[in-house]
Every structure is written in structure tokens, then in C-alpha cells.
N, CA, C and O atoms as CSV, one atom per row, in Angstrom:
chain,resi,resn,atom,element,x,y,z
A,1,UNK,N,N,130.307,88.511,112.559
A,1,UNK,CA,C,128.952,88.579,113.056
A,1,UNK,C,C,128.883,87.822,114.382
A,1,UNK,O,O,129.487,86.761,114.534
A,2,UNK,N,N,128.154,88.369,115.317
A,2,UNK,CA,C,128.040,87.744,116.632
A,2,UNK,C,C,126.920,86.723,116.630
A,2,UNK,O,O,125.927,86.869,115.917
A,3,UNK,N,N,127.097,85.663,117.456
A,3,UNK,CA,C,126.033,84.677,117.537
A,3,UNK,C,C,124.994,85.107,118.567
A,3,UNK,O,O,125.195,86.073,119.303
A,4,UNK,N,N,123.890,84.382,118.610
A,4,UNK,CA,C,122.751,84.752,119.461
A,4,UNK,C,C,123.145,84.811,120.935
A,4,UNK,O,O,122.740,85.734,121.642
A,5,UNK,N,N,123.921,83.849,121.405
A,5,UNK,CA,C,124.322,83.813,122.819
A,5,UNK,C,C,125.155,85.038,123.182
A,5,UNK,O,O,125.004,85.608,124.263
A,6,UNK,N,N,126.034,85.435,122.266
A,6,UNK,CA,C,126.856,86.622,122.505
A,6,UNK,C,C,125.994,87.879,122.620
A,6,UNK,O,O,126.227,88.726,123.481
A,7,UNK,N,N,124.999,87.987,121.744
A,7,UNK,CA,C,124.119,89.151,121.751
A,7,UNK,C,C,123.282,89.189,123.026
A,7,UNK,O,O,123.083,90.257,123.605
A,8,UNK,N,N,122.793,88.034,123.466
A,8,UNK,CA,C,122.015,87.980,124.713
A,8,UNK,C,C,122.884,88.396,125.891
A,8,UNK,O,O,122.439,89.147,126.759
A,9,UNK,N,N,124.113,87.912,125.923
A,9,UNK,CA,C,125.038,88.282,127.002
A,9,UNK,C,C,125.334,89.785,126.970
A,9,UNK,O,O,125.395,90.434,128.015
A,10,UNK,N,N,125.516,90.325,125.778
A,10,UNK,CA,C,125.740,91.762,125.623
A,10,UNK,C,C,124.537,92.547,126.151
A,10,UNK,O,O,124.702,93.554,126.838
A,11,UNK,N,N,123.346,92.090,125.831
A,11,UNK,CA,C,122.127,92.765,126.292
A,11,UNK,C,C,122.063,92.778,127.821
A,11,UNK,O,O,121.722,93.798,128.420
A,12,UNK,N,N,122.387,91.655,128.445
A,12,UNK,CA,C,122.375,91.579,129.913
A,12,UNK,C,C,123.388,92.559,130.518
A,12,UNK,O,O,123.094,93.233,131.505
A,13,UNK,N,N,124.560,92.629,129.927
A,13,UNK,CA,C,125.590,93.547,130.423
A,13,UNK,C,C,125.152,95.001,130.262
A,13,UNK,O,O,125.416,95.839,131.124
A,14,UNK,N,N,124.485,95.286,129.157
A,14,UNK,CA,C,124.029,96.653,128.923
A,14,UNK,C,C,123.003,97.089,129.956
A,14,UNK,O,O,123.039,98.219,130.442
A,15,UNK,N,N,122.100,96.195,130.283
A,15,UNK,CA,C,121.081,96.525,131.285
A,15,UNK,C,C,121.755,96.868,132.603
A,15,UNK,O,O,121.394,97.848,133.254
A,16,UNK,N,N,122.742,96.055,132.999
A,16,UNK,CA,C,123.444,96.304,134.252
A,16,UNK,C,C,124.316,97.554,134.184
A,16,UNK,O,O,124.296,98.383,135.094
A,17,UNK,N,N,125.079,97.687,133.106
A,17,UNK,CA,C,126.040,98.774,132.990
A,17,UNK,C,C,125.368,100.141,132.897
A,17,UNK,O,O,125.777,101.083,133.574
A,18,UNK,N,N,124.360,100.247,132.077
A,18,UNK,CA,C,123.740,101.546,131.842
A,18,UNK,C,C,122.445,101.737,132.611
A,18,UNK,O,O,121.762,102.750,132.458
A,19,UNK,N,N,122.111,100.745,133.447
A,19,UNK,CA,C,120.877,100.808,134.226
A,19,UNK,C,C,119.714,101.227,133.310
A,19,UNK,O,O,119.017,102.208,133.572
A,20,UNK,N,N,119.534,100.474,132.258
A,20,UNK,CA,C,118.498,100.787,131.265
A,20,UNK,C,C,117.115,100.423,131.807
A,20,UNK,O,O,116.526,99.416,131.413
A,21,UNK,N,N,116.629,101.225,132.678
A,21,UNK,CA,C,115.300,101.005,133.221
A,21,UNK,C,C,114.318,101.924,132.507
A,21,UNK,O,O,114.436,103.147,132.579
A,22,UNK,N,N,113.395,101.359,131.850
A,22,UNK,CA,C,112.370,102.116,131.143
A,22,UNK,C,C,111.071,101.872,131.899
A,22,UNK,O,O,110.540,100.761,131.910
A,23,UNK,N,N,110.582,102.900,132.514
A,23,UNK,CA,C,109.409,102.728,133.369
A,23,UNK,C,C,108.237,103.549,132.868
A,23,UNK,O,O,108.396,104.640,132.321
A,24,UNK,N,N,107.074,102.997,133.070
A,24,UNK,CA,C,105.851,103.708,132.728
A,24,UNK,C,C,105.508,104.632,133.886
A,24,UNK,O,O,106.232,104.675,134.881
A,25,UNK,N,N,104.423,105.364,133.768
A,25,UNK,CA,C,103.995,106.264,134.843
A,25,UNK,C,C,103.679,105.507,136.120
A,25,UNK,O,O,103.803,106.056,137.215
A,26,UNK,N,N,103.271,104.247,135.988
A,26,UNK,CA,C,102.940,103.426,137.154
A,26,UNK,C,C,104.178,102.839,137.827
A,26,UNK,O,O,104.070,102.182,138.862
A,27,UNK,N,N,105.360,103.075,137.238
A,27,UNK,CA,C,106.585,102.552,137.816
A,27,UNK,C,C,106.906,101.131,137.387
A,27,UNK,O,O,107.827,100.514,137.924
A,28,UNK,N,N,106.159,100.606,136.431
A,28,UNK,CA,C,106.379,99.246,135.952
A,28,UNK,C,C,107.355,99.294,134.780
A,28,UNK,O,O,107.297,100.209,133.958
A,29,UNK,N,N,108.235,98.327,134.704
A,29,UNK,CA,C,109.200,98.283,133.606
A,29,UNK,C,C,108.452,98.046,132.302
A,29,UNK,O,O,107.653,97.118,132.181
A,30,UNK,N,N,108.730,98.904,131.333
A,30,UNK,CA,C,108.132,98.777,130.011
A,30,UNK,C,C,109.070,97.922,129.163
A,30,UNK,O,O,110.053,98.419,128.612
A,31,UNK,N,N,108.757,96.645,129.066
A,31,UNK,CA,C,109.609,95.700,128.358
A,31,UNK,C,C,109.809,96.046,126.896
A,31,UNK,O,O,110.895,95.840,126.355
A,32,UNK,N,N,108.770,96.570,126.245
A,32,UNK,CA,C,108.879,96.895,124.829
A,32,UNK,C,C,109.877,98.031,124.611
A,32,UNK,O,O,110.695,97.971,123.693
A,33,UNK,N,N,109.811,99.049,125.439
A,33,UNK,CA,C,110.736,100.180,125.308
A,33,UNK,C,C,112.169,99.734,125.601
A,33,UNK,O,O,113.105,100.134,124.908
A,34,UNK,N,N,112.332,98.911,126.624
A,34,UNK,CA,C,113.654,98.396,126.965
A,34,UNK,C,C,114.202,97.562,125.815
A,34,UNK,O,O,115.369,97.700,125.448
A,35,UNK,N,N,113.374,96.705,125.252
A,35,UNK,CA,C,113.792,95.872,124.131
A,35,UNK,C,C,114.204,96.733,122.946
A,35,UNK,O,O,115.202,96.444,122.286
A,36,UNK,N,N,113.443,97.786,122.673
A,36,UNK,CA,C,113.755,98.680,121.555
A,36,UNK,C,C,115.110,99.352,121.770
A,36,UNK,O,O,115.918,99.421,120.844
A,37,UNK,N,N,115.365,99.848,122.980
A,37,UNK,CA,C,116.651,100.486,123.265
A,37,UNK,C,C,117.800,99.499,123.100
A,37,UNK,O,O,118.823,99.817,122.494
A,38,UNK,N,N,117.622,98.299,123.645
A,38,UNK,CA,C,118.666,97.289,123.529
A,38,UNK,C,C,118.884,96.885,122.078
A,38,UNK,O,O,120.021,96.747,121.629
A,39,UNK,N,N,117.801,96.700,121.356
A,39,UNK,CA,C,117.915,96.297,119.955
A,39,UNK,C,C,118.658,97.346,119.147
A,39,UNK,O,O,119.540,97.016,118.354
A,40,UNK,N,N,118.304,98.609,119.344
A,40,UNK,CA,C,118.992,99.677,118.616
A,40,UNK,C,C,120.479,99.695,118.953
A,40,UNK,O,O,121.317,99.864,118.068
A,41,UNK,N,N,120.805,99.522,120.233
A,41,UNK,CA,C,122.219,99.519,120.623
A,41,UNK,C,C,122.944,98.326,119.995
A,41,UNK,O,O,124.059,98.461,119.492
A,42,UNK,N,N,122.308,97.179,120.030
A,42,UNK,CA,C,122.932,95.971,119.472
A,42,UNK,C,C,123.144,96.130,117.972
A,42,UNK,O,O,124.197,95.767,117.449
A,43,UNK,N,N,122.137,96.678,117.273
A,43,UNK,CA,C,122.300,96.898,115.836
A,43,UNK,C,C,123.441,97.862,115.550
A,43,UNK,O,O,124.125,97.732,114.534
A,44,UNK,N,N,123.650,98.824,116.435
A,44,UNK,CA,C,124.736,99.785,116.245
A,44,UNK,C,C,126.102,99.148,116.485
A,44,UNK,O,O,127.078,99.488,115.816
A,45,UNK,N,N,126.166,98.231,117.436
A,45,UNK,CA,C,127.458,97.703,117.860
A,45,UNK,C,C,127.841,96.383,117.208
A,45,UNK,O,O,129.011,96.003,117.263
A,46,UNK,N,N,126.918,95.681,116.603
A,46,UNK,CA,C,127.278,94.421,115.943
A,46,UNK,C,C,127.915,94.718,114.602
A,46,UNK,O,O,127.824,95.832,114.085
A,47,UNK,N,N,128.546,93.730,114.061
A,47,UNK,CA,C,129.250,93.912,112.800
A,47,UNK,C,C,128.338,93.742,111.587
A,47,UNK,O,O,128.801,93.837,110.451
A,48,UNK,N,N,127.069,93.497,111.809
A,48,UNK,CA,C,126.134,93.329,110.703
A,48,UNK,C,C,125.570,94.704,110.372
A,48,UNK,O,O,124.741,95.244,111.106
A,49,UNK,N,N,126.026,95.256,109.269
A,49,UNK,CA,C,125.599,96.597,108.888
A,49,UNK,C,C,124.183,96.564,108.316
A,49,UNK,O,O,123.647,95.507,107.982
A,50,UNK,N,N,123.611,97.732,108.217
A,50,UNK,CA,C,122.281,97.864,107.618
A,50,UNK,C,C,122.294,97.323,106.195
A,50,UNK,O,O,121.370,96.617,105.791
A,51,UNK,N,N,123.316,97.644,105.446
A,51,UNK,CA,C,123.395,97.180,104.052
A,51,UNK,C,C,123.473,95.656,103.971
A,51,UNK,O,O,122.877,95.046,103.083
A,52,UNK,N,N,124.214,95.041,104.903
A,52,UNK,CA,C,124.297,93.580,104.925
A,52,UNK,C,C,122.944,92.962,105.269
A,52,UNK,O,O,122.558,91.945,104.693
A,53,UNK,N,N,122.227,93.575,106.208
A,53,UNK,CA,C,120.906,93.062,106.571
A,53,UNK,C,C,119.915,93.241,105.428
A,53,UNK,O,O,119.078,92.372,105.186
A,54,UNK,N,N,120.009,94.384,104.715
A,54,UNK,CA,C,119.138,94.601,103.556
A,54,UNK,C,C,119.409,93.543,102.490
A,54,UNK,O,O,118.482,92.997,101.891
A,55,UNK,N,N,120.676,93.264,102.267
A,55,UNK,CA,C,121.040,92.253,101.269
A,55,UNK,C,C,120.524,90.874,101.679
A,55,UNK,O,O,120.036,90.117,100.840
A,56,UNK,N,N,120.631,90.552,102.960
A,56,UNK,CA,C,120.129,89.264,103.457
A,56,UNK,C,C,118.610,89.179,103.280
A,56,UNK,O,O,118.085,88.129,102.911
A,57,UNK,N,N,117.915,90.274,103.542
A,57,UNK,CA,C,116.463,90.304,103.358
A,57,UNK,C,C,116.124,90.110,101.881
A,57,UNK,O,O,115.197,89.372,101.544
A,58,UNK,N,N,116.873,90.770,101.010
A,58,UNK,CA,C,116.650,90.643,99.564
A,58,UNK,C,C,116.845,89.187,99.131
A,58,UNK,O,O,116.060,88.650,98.349
A,59,UNK,N,N,117.898,88.563,99.649
A,59,UNK,CA,C,118.165,87.162,99.308
A,59,UNK,C,C,117.034,86.245,99.780
A,59,UNK,O,O,116.706,85.264,99.112
A,60,UNK,N,N,116.443,86.563,100.926
A,60,UNK,CA,C,115.359,85.719,101.450
A,60,UNK,C,C,114.118,85.793,100.573
A,60,UNK,O,O,113.258,84.915,100.645
A,61,UNK,N,N,114.013,86.831,99.742
A,61,UNK,CA,C,112.858,86.994,98.858
A,61,UNK,C,C,113.013,86.269,97.526
A,61,UNK,O,O,112.019,86.000,96.852
A,62,UNK,N,N,114.228,85.954,97.142
A,62,UNK,CA,C,114.478,85.355,95.821
A,62,UNK,C,C,113.698,84.075,95.541
A,62,UNK,O,O,113.235,83.892,94.415
A,63,UNK,N,N,113.533,83.184,96.512
A,63,UNK,CA,C,112.771,81.963,96.214
A,63,UNK,C,C,111.296,82.231,95.843
A,63,UNK,O,O,110.630,81.355,95.291
A,64,UNK,N,N,110.802,83.413,96.141
A,64,UNK,CA,C,109.401,83.728,95.894
A,64,UNK,C,C,109.163,84.444,94.567
A,64,UNK,O,O,108.014,84.693,94.202
A,65,UNK,N,N,110.228,84.778,93.840
A,65,UNK,CA,C,110.083,85.528,92.583
A,65,UNK,C,C,109.249,84.745,91.570
A,65,UNK,O,O,108.394,85.321,90.898
A,66,UNK,N,N,109.488,83.454,91.457
A,66,UNK,CA,C,108.743,82.639,90.489
A,66,UNK,C,C,107.245,82.638,90.794
A,66,UNK,O,O,106.423,82.653,89.878
A,67,UNK,N,N,106.897,82.619,92.059
A,67,UNK,CA,C,105.487,82.551,92.456
A,67,UNK,C,C,104.776,83.894,92.355
A,67,UNK,O,O,103.624,83.954,91.925
A,68,UNK,N,N,105.453,84.977,92.749
A,68,UNK,CA,C,104.795,86.283,92.851
A,68,UNK,C,C,105.211,87.289,91.776
A,68,UNK,O,O,104.533,88.299,91.583
A,69,UNK,N,N,106.301,87.030,91.086
A,69,UNK,CA,C,106.759,87.942,90.050
A,69,UNK,C,C,107.728,88.980,90.590
A,69,UNK,O,O,107.678,89.351,91.763
A,70,UNK,N,N,108.609,89.440,89.711
A,70,UNK,CA,C,109.674,90.362,90.104
A,70,UNK,C,C,109.124,91.703,90.595
A,70,UNK,O,O,109.631,92.246,91.576
A,71,UNK,N,N,108.099,92.247,89.936
A,71,UNK,CA,C,107.561,93.559,90.322
A,71,UNK,C,C,106.991,93.546,91.733
A,71,UNK,O,O,107.275,94.440,92.531
A,72,UNK,N,N,106.192,92.539,92.040
A,72,UNK,CA,C,105.597,92.460,93.373
A,72,UNK,C,C,106.687,92.311,94.434
A,72,UNK,O,O,106.629,92.961,95.477
A,73,UNK,N,N,107.672,91.465,94.175
A,73,UNK,CA,C,108.764,91.250,95.133
A,73,UNK,C,C,109.549,92.536,95.329
A,73,UNK,O,O,109.894,92.881,96.460
A,74,UNK,N,N,109.839,93.253,94.247
A,74,UNK,CA,C,110.570,94.520,94.374
A,74,UNK,C,C,109.786,95.540,95.187
A,74,UNK,O,O,110.349,96.201,96.059
A,75,UNK,N,N,108.498,95.674,94.914
A,75,UNK,CA,C,107.659,96.609,95.677
A,75,UNK,C,C,107.625,96.216,97.152
A,75,UNK,O,O,107.725,97.077,98.027
A,76,UNK,N,N,107.486,94.935,97.426
A,76,UNK,CA,C,107.482,94.418,98.792
A,76,UNK,C,C,108.803,94.750,99.483
A,76,UNK,O,O,108.809,95.219,100.620
A,77,UNK,N,N,109.924,94.506,98.797
A,77,UNK,CA,C,111.237,94.769,99.378
A,77,UNK,C,C,111.426,96.259,99.658
A,77,UNK,O,O,111.905,96.630,100.730
A,78,UNK,N,N,111.055,97.114,98.707
A,78,UNK,CA,C,111.215,98.558,98.921
A,78,UNK,C,C,110.416,99.028,100.135
A,78,UNK,O,O,110.898,99.845,100.919
A,79,UNK,N,N,109.209,98.519,100.288
A,79,UNK,CA,C,108.371,98.925,101.425
A,79,UNK,C,C,108.944,98.425,102.748
A,79,UNK,O,O,109.111,99.207,103.684
A,80,UNK,N,N,109.249,97.122,102.834
A,80,UNK,CA,C,109.631,96.523,104.110
A,80,UNK,C,C,111.103,96.736,104.470
A,80,UNK,O,O,111.485,96.489,105.614
A,81,UNK,N,N,111.938,97.186,103.531
A,81,UNK,CA,C,113.341,97.463,103.864
A,81,UNK,C,C,113.547,98.939,104.194
A,81,UNK,O,O,114.676,99.379,104.412
A,82,UNK,N,N,112.473,99.689,104.228
A,82,UNK,CA,C,112.538,101.113,104.547
A,82,UNK,C,C,113.047,101.324,105.975
A,82,UNK,O,O,112.666,100.609,106.902
A,83,UNK,N,N,113.924,102.333,106.124
A,83,UNK,CA,C,114.454,102.699,107.439
A,83,UNK,C,C,114.125,104.164,107.678
A,83,UNK,O,O,114.500,105.033,106.891
A,84,UNK,N,N,113.427,104.426,108.763
A,84,UNK,CA,C,113.098,105.814,109.096
A,84,UNK,C,C,114.295,106.477,109.749
A,84,UNK,O,O,115.149,105.808,110.332
A,85,UNK,N,N,114.352,107.802,109.648
A,85,UNK,CA,C,115.465,108.555,110.241
A,85,UNK,C,C,115.597,108.251,111.729
A,85,UNK,O,O,114.604,108.181,112.453
A,86,UNK,N,N,116.821,108.074,112.167
A,86,UNK,CA,C,117.088,107.842,113.577
A,86,UNK,C,C,116.921,106.396,114.015
A,86,UNK,O,O,117.113,106.080,115.189
A,87,UNK,N,N,116.569,105.525,113.098
A,87,UNK,CA,C,116.369,104.124,113.440
A,87,UNK,C,C,117.483,103.291,112.820
A,87,UNK,O,O,118.126,103.701,111.854
A,88,UNK,N,N,117.692,102.131,113.388
A,88,UNK,CA,C,118.686,101.215,112.854
A,88,UNK,C,C,118.026,99.950,112.339
A,88,UNK,O,O,118.700,98.985,111.978
A,89,UNK,N,N,116.710,99.962,112.308
A,89,UNK,CA,C,115.970,98.786,111.884
A,89,UNK,C,C,115.155,99.076,110.636
A,89,UNK,O,O,114.647,100.178,110.434
A,90,UNK,N,N,115.052,98.052,109.812
A,90,UNK,CA,C,114.157,98.131,108.669
A,90,UNK,C,C,112.731,97.915,109.175
A,90,UNK,O,O,112.521,97.426,110.285
A,91,UNK,N,N,111.775,98.282,108.358
A,91,UNK,CA,C,110.368,98.189,108.771
A,91,UNK,C,C,110.004,96.772,109.216
A,91,UNK,O,O,109.320,96.602,110.226
A,92,UNK,N,N,110.447,95.763,108.483
A,92,UNK,CA,C,110.064,94.396,108.855
A,92,UNK,C,C,110.706,93.965,110.169
A,92,UNK,O,O,110.153,93.115,110.866
A,93,UNK,N,N,111.853,94.527,110.522
A,93,UNK,CA,C,112.516,94.168,111.781
A,93,UNK,C,C,111.785,94.727,112.994
A,93,UNK,O,O,112.001,94.271,114.117
A,94,UNK,N,N,110.928,95.705,112.773
A,94,UNK,CA,C,110.170,96.311,113.863
A,94,UNK,C,C,108.867,95.573,114.150
A,94,UNK,O,O,108.209,95.832,115.158
A,95,UNK,N,N,108.499,94.659,113.267
A,95,UNK,CA,C,107.256,93.924,113.461
A,95,UNK,C,C,107.375,92.932,114.613
A,95,UNK,O,O,108.415,92.305,114.812
A,96,UNK,N,N,106.296,92.808,115.357
A,96,UNK,CA,C,106.287,91.898,116.508
A,96,UNK,C,C,106.405,90.437,116.037
A,96,UNK,O,O,107.125,89.635,116.632
A,97,UNK,N,N,105.693,90.121,114.974
A,97,UNK,CA,C,105.789,88.783,114.378
A,97,UNK,C,C,106.066,88.947,112.895
A,97,UNK,O,O,105.688,89.952,112.292
A,98,UNK,N,N,106.724,87.960,112.308
A,98,UNK,CA,C,107.062,88.051,110.890
A,98,UNK,C,C,107.097,86.667,110.284
A,98,UNK,O,O,107.875,85.808,110.699
A,99,UNK,N,N,106.248,86.463,109.300
A,99,UNK,CA,C,106.248,85.237,108.521
A,99,UNK,C,C,106.268,85.683,107.068
A,99,UNK,O,O,105.261,86.167,106.551
A,100,UNK,N,N,107.393,85.523,106.416
A,100,UNK,CA,C,107.592,86.058,105.072
A,100,UNK,C,C,106.566,85.525,104.079
A,100,UNK,O,O,105.995,86.298,103.310
A,101,UNK,N,N,106.327,84.233,104.084
A,101,UNK,CA,C,105.378,83.644,103.128
A,101,UNK,C,C,103.972,84.216,103.322
A,101,UNK,O,O,103.287,84.537,102.350
A,102,UNK,N,N,103.553,84.340,104.566
A,102,UNK,CA,C,102.215,84.881,104.838
A,102,UNK,C,C,102.131,86.365,104.467
A,102,UNK,O,O,101.113,86.815,103.941
A,103,UNK,N,N,103.201,87.128,104.740
A,103,UNK,CA,C,103.199,88.551,104.390
A,103,UNK,C,C,103.117,88.728,102.876
A,103,UNK,O,O,102.395,89.599,102.390
A,104,UNK,N,N,103.851,87.910,102.135
A,104,UNK,CA,C,103.801,88.003,100.673
A,104,UNK,C,C,102.419,87.655,100.139
A,104,UNK,O,O,101.921,88.306,99.220
A,105,UNK,N,N,101.804,86.637,100.709
A,105,UNK,CA,C,100.457,86.249,100.293
A,105,UNK,C,C,99.474,87.398,100.529
A,105,UNK,O,O,98.662,87.711,99.659
A,106,UNK,N,N,99.547,88.014,101.689
A,106,UNK,CA,C,98.673,89.150,102.001
A,106,UNK,C,C,98.963,90.319,101.072
A,106,UNK,O,O,98.041,90.990,100.608
A,107,UNK,N,N,100.238,90.564,100.798
A,107,UNK,CA,C,100.642,91.657,99.897
A,107,UNK,C,C,100.009,91.456,98.517
A,107,UNK,O,O,99.497,92.396,97.909
A,108,UNK,N,N,100.058,90.208,98.038
A,108,UNK,CA,C,99.482,89.911,96.722
A,108,UNK,C,C,97.965,90.094,96.731
A,108,UNK,O,O,97.406,90.665,95.796
A,109,UNK,N,N,97.301,89.616,97.771
A,109,UNK,CA,C,95.848,89.773,97.870
A,109,UNK,C,C,95.462,91.249,97.913
A,109,UNK,O,O,94.494,91.653,97.268
A,110,UNK,N,N,96.203,92.048,98.660
A,110,UNK,CA,C,95.917,93.483,98.736
A,110,UNK,C,C,96.171,94.173,97.400
A,110,UNK,O,O,95.449,95.101,97.036
A,111,UNK,N,N,97.184,93.729,96.671
A,111,UNK,CA,C,97.468,94.308,95.355
A,111,UNK,C,C,96.273,94.101,94.429
A,111,UNK,O,O,95.853,95.030,93.738
A,112,UNK,N,N,95.732,92.903,94.412
A,112,UNK,CA,C,94.565,92.598,93.574
A,112,UNK,C,C,93.377,93.450,94.010
A,112,UNK,O,O,92.679,94.026,93.175
A,113,UNK,N,N,93.153,93.525,95.316
A,113,UNK,CA,C,92.030,94.294,95.851
A,113,UNK,C,C,92.166,95.781,95.510
A,113,UNK,O,O,91.205,96.400,95.055
A,114,UNK,N,N,93.336,96.349,95.724
A,114,UNK,CA,C,93.528,97.776,95.475
A,114,UNK,C,C,93.521,98.108,93.988
A,114,UNK,O,O,93.087,99.193,93.602
A,115,UNK,N,N,93.996,97.187,93.144
A,115,UNK,CA,C,93.923,97.412,91.705
A,115,UNK,C,C,92.473,97.467,91.237
A,115,UNK,O,O,92.122,98.278,90.380
A,116,UNK,N,N,91.633,96.603,91.802
A,116,UNK,CA,C,90.211,96.607,91.446
A,116,UNK,C,C,89.553,97.913,91.886
A,116,UNK,O,O,88.752,98.478,91.142
A,117,UNK,N,N,89.872,98.391,93.060
A,117,UNK,CA,C,89.314,99.654,93.561
A,117,UNK,C,C,89.752,100.810,92.673
A,117,UNK,O,O,88.950,101.689,92.355
A,118,UNK,N,N,91.014,100.814,92.275
A,118,UNK,CA,C,91.518,101.876,91.405
A,118,UNK,C,C,90.830,101.871,90.045
A,118,UNK,O,O,90.550,102.932,89.487
A,119,UNK,N,N,90.556,100.679,89.506
A,119,UNK,CA,C,89.864,100.586,88.215
A,119,UNK,C,C,88.459,101.147,88.318
A,119,UNK,O,O,88.014,101.869,87.426
A,120,UNK,N,N,87.749,100.824,89.403
A,120,UNK,CA,C,86.387,101.333,89.605
A,120,UNK,C,C,86.426,102.847,89.724
A,120,UNK,O,O,85.589,103.531,89.135
A,121,UNK,N,N,87.378,103.382,90.471
A,121,UNK,CA,C,87.511,104.823,90.634
A,121,UNK,C,C,87.780,105.514,89.305
A,121,UNK,O,O,87.234,106.587,89.048
A,122,UNK,N,N,88.608,104.921,88.461
A,122,UNK,CA,C,88.904,105.500,87.150
A,122,UNK,C,C,87.662,105.504,86.252
A,122,UNK,O,O,87.417,106.462,85.519
A,123,UNK,N,N,86.890,104.428,86.321
A,123,UNK,CA,C,85.667,104.334,85.498
A,123,UNK,C,C,84.620,105.329,85.938
A,123,UNK,O,O,83.844,105.813,85.114
A,124,UNK,N,N,84.581,105.647,87.225
A,124,UNK,CA,C,83.578,106.580,87.751
A,124,UNK,C,C,83.929,108.032,87.463
A,124,UNK,O,O,83.071,108.901,87.617
A,125,UNK,N,N,85.130,108.319,87.060
A,125,UNK,CA,C,85.536,109.706,86.792
A,125,UNK,C,C,85.047,110.197,85.471
A,125,UNK,O,O,85.306,111.342,85.103
């Protein structure tokens, strides 16, 4: 696995080598698009496979099983480890910001809220 400094150096070389200029209609460099292209290339070329990253994500969830329960953690993992066709990133890796504890808390609150809505809908039928 490559360290952060190596990956940053690789990214700089890629920009120079492939002239990865992503420009908007106004001619301004679109940093988000450039970052996405570089990230996808880095994920393809580093030795950390998708399966290894999924396993690492799964391991990061284990400390929360006691607090949130196995079912909630499994549902959370299945949702956030999803990879769309043509992508090299899991759903959580595409997020601009990520705080696992806060995401789990929100996930649990939404589960309670949506379960209540579903119960009301069932009673009204």
C-alpha cells in the first residue's frame, strides 16, 4: 500500500503527464472533476483493492455493533459500501465529508422515523 506522500506525488505527476485539465464552459479549472479523475486513477493503480477497502470499512464499523446492533450496522454497510458501475469508489468514499459516528447516529434516527411512518401507513390501509 502506498503512503499519502507517494499518492500526492503520483497525482502531481499525472496532472503534468496527462495534462489533466478539466475546464468548465468559462475556462476555469473544475477542481472537483479533476479530483475525481485523479482519485479514480489512483484507486486503479494503488495496491489497495476494492475488496480490501470494503473489508477495512467493515472493520471500522465493528466498534459500533454494541451500540447500534448488528442489523443496523449491516444495513448501513450494505448501503455505504455500494459501488456503481464504472466507479472505483464506494458510496461513502464519494462523500465530501465523512464522520462515521455522526452518520451512524443519523442512520439510526432515520430508521426510527421511517419505521413510524411505515406503521402509520399500514394502519391507514
